[in-house]
C-alpha positions in Angstrom: -100.7 24.6 -87.8 -100.7 26.8 -90.4 -98.2 26.6 -92.9 -96.2 23.0 -91.3 -96.1 19.7 -93.0 -98.4 16.9 -92.4 -97.3 14.3 -89.5 -98.1 10.5 -90.5 -98.1 7.1 -88.8 -97.6 4.2 -91.4 -99.0 0.5 -90.9 -97.4 -2.4 -92.8 -99.1 -6.0 -93.2 -96.3 -7.2 -95.3 -97.2 -10.5 -97.7 -95.5 -11.9 -101.4 -99.1 -11.5 -102.9 -100.8 -8.3 -101.4 -99.3 -6.0 -98.8 -101.2 -3.4 -96.8 -100.0 -0.1 -96.2 -102.1 2.3 -93.6 -101.7 5.8 -93.4 -102.8 8.5 -90.4 -102.9 12.0 -90.6 -101.7 12.4 -87.0 -103.0 15.9 -87.2 -106.7 15.1 -89.4 -107.1 11.7 -88.8 -108.1 11.2 -92.2 -106.6 7.5 -93.7 -105.6 6.5 -96.4 -104.5 3.0 -98.0 -103.1 1.9 -100.6 -102.0 -2.3 -101.4 -99.0 -3.7 -103.9 -99.8 -6.6 -105.4 -97.2 -9.2 -107.1 -97.2 -12.7 -108.0 -95.2 -15.1 -108.3 -95.2 -19.1 -108.2 -93.8 -21.9 -106.3 -91.3 -23.3 -109.2 -90.0 -19.6 -109.7 -86.2 -19.6 -110.0 -84.4 -18.6 -107.1 -83.1 -15.4 -109.7 -87.5 -14.5 -110.1 -88.2 -15.0 -106.5 -84.9 -12.6 -105.7 -86.0 -10.0 -108.2 -89.0 -10.0 -106.8 -89.3 -9.8 -103.4 -87.1 -6.2 -104.7 -88.9 -5.0 -106.6 -91.8 -5.4 -103.5 -89.1 -3.6 -101.7 -88.6 -0.8 -104.0 -91.8 0.2 -104.5 -93.3 -0.7 -100.5 -90.9 1.7 -99.0 -91.2 4.4 -102.1 -95.1 4.0 -100.8 -93.7 5.1 -96.5 -91.1 7.7 -97.9 -93.7 9.2 -100.1 -95.1 10.5 -96.7 -92.1 11.0 -94.8 -94.1 9.0 -91.7 -92.5 10.1 -88.3 -93.6 6.2 -87.5 -94.1 3.0 -89.0 -95.3 -0.1 -87.5 -95.3 -3.4 -89.5 -96.6 -6.4 -88.0 -94.3 -8.9 -86.6 -93.9 -12.7 -89.2 -96.0 -15.1 -88.0 -95.2 -18.8 -89.0 -97.5 -21.2 -89.0 -97.4 -24.9 -87.6 -98.6 -26.2 -90.9 -96.3 -26.9 -93.7 -95.6 -23.5 -95.5 -93.8 -23.1 -98.3 -93.9 -19.2 -98.7 -92.7 -19.1 -94.9 -89.1 -18.6 -96.1 -89.7 -16.1 -98.7 -92.2 -14.2 -96.3 -89.7 -13.5 -93.9 -87.1 -12.3 -96.8 -89.5 -9.6 -97.7 -89.9 -8.6 -94.2 -86.5 -8.9 -93.5 -86.0 -6.7 -96.7 -88.3 -4.1 -96.1 -87.5 -3.6 -92.5 -84.0 -3.0 -93.7 -84.6 -0.7 -96.4 -86.4 1.6 -94.4 -84.2 2.1 -91.4 -81.4 2.8 -93.4 -83.2 5.3 -94.9 -83.7 6.8 -91.5 -87.1 5.5 -90.9 -88.6 5.1 -86.9 -89.5 1.1 -87.3 -91.6 -0.5 -84.2 -92.9 -3.9 -85.1 -96.6 -5.1 -82.9 -96.9 -8.9 -83.4 -100.5 -10.5 -84.8 -102.1 -10.6 -81.5 -101.4 -7.6 -80.5 -102.7 -6.1 -83.1 -105.9 -8.2 -82.3 -105.7 -7.1 -79.4 -105.8 -2.6 -80.5 -108.4 -3.4 -83.5 -111.3 -5.1 -81.5 -109.8 -6.0 -77.8 -109.0 -9.7 -78.5 -105.7 -11.3 -79.4 -107.5 -13.6 -80.7 -109.8 -12.0 -82.8 -110.5 -14.1 -86.7 -109.8 -12.0 -89.7 -113.4 -11.6 -90.6 -114.0 -9.8 -86.6 -110.7 -7.1 -87.7 -112.0 -6.7 -91.0 -115.6 -5.8 -89.7 -114.5 -3.7 -87.3 -111.9 -1.8 -90.0 -115.2 -1.3 -92.1 -116.9 0.3 -89.1 -114.6 2.5 -88.6 -112.9 4.4 -91.9 -115.6 3.1 -94.4 -115.0 0.3 -97.3 -114.3 3.7 -99.6 -111.1 3.9 -97.2 -109.8 0.0 -97.2 -110.7 -0.3 -101.2 -110.5 -3.6 -102.7 -108.2 -5.4 -100.4 -110.4 -5.5 -97.3 -107.6 -8.0 -95.2 -104.7 -6.2 -95.9 -105.2 -2.8 -95.4 -107.7 -3.5 -92.2 -104.6 -4.4 -90.7 -102.6 -1.8 -92.3 -104.5 0.5 -90.8 -104.9 -0.5 -87.1 -100.9 -1.4 -87.5 -100.6 2.4 -88.4 -103.3 3.9 -85.5 -101.7 2.0 -83.3 -98.3 3.8 -84.3 -100.4 7.0 -83.7 -101.7 6.3 -80.0 -98.2 5.5 -79.4 -97.3 9.1 -80.6 -100.0 10.3 -78.1 -102.7 11.3 -81.2 -105.7 9.2 -81.0 -107.1 10.9 -83.8 -110.4 9.7 -83.2 -111.2 6.6 -82.1 -112.0 5.9 -79.1 -109.6 4.8 -76.8 -110.5 1.9 -74.3 -107.9 0.4 -71.6 -107.1 -2.3 -74.1 -106.2 -0.2 -77.3 -104.2 2.4 -74.7 -103.0 -0.8 -73.5 -100.8 -1.6 -76.4 -100.0 1.5 -76.8 -98.5 2.2 -74.5 -96.2 -0.6 -75.0 -95.5 0.6 -78.3 -94.1 3.5 -77.2 -92.0 2.4 -74.1 -90.4 0.2 -77.3 -89.8 3.4 -79.0 -88.3 4.9 -76.3 -86.6 2.1 -75.4 -84.9 1.8 -78.9 -85.6 -2.2 -78.4 -86.9 -1.8 -81.9 -85.4 -1.6 -85.2 
């Protein structure tokens, strides 16, 4: 495929403090990561919160747009039942990013937290440390960077996207991975997602 443009799948683990971006080259399987960081306080004014979410959205969408991916896989929002003062702001960021990507013409699909965990580890209720350990053994610490928790999820999201597009990118394809990838591919085919 000499002379052709690289093909990419991107995964986004959205966060108000450290969004993980995972990028998979669909032809070579090479993985890249980036984190977009931000800070704020519960006491920030509404204007400060809006500005923060807009800045984060711009930085995240710009990071995605640079590689013009064939597919963007975003972890769907999961809100705890405990008192969660940031849930509203996180939902705002999620919709802001997904809406901006959609407006720019990117194909965006979601993967639930349990689907992501199952794709990565084979267990839909895997703890975070199991996700990180699997990511480190798959890609190495140098690829994950310093924000392991964010980039591990993002790389598995991108890899699930690659699988859904028919590219296994040198990652084993046990039944649990192919099942999740098939479900994700079906969402693409039926346009059930954004």
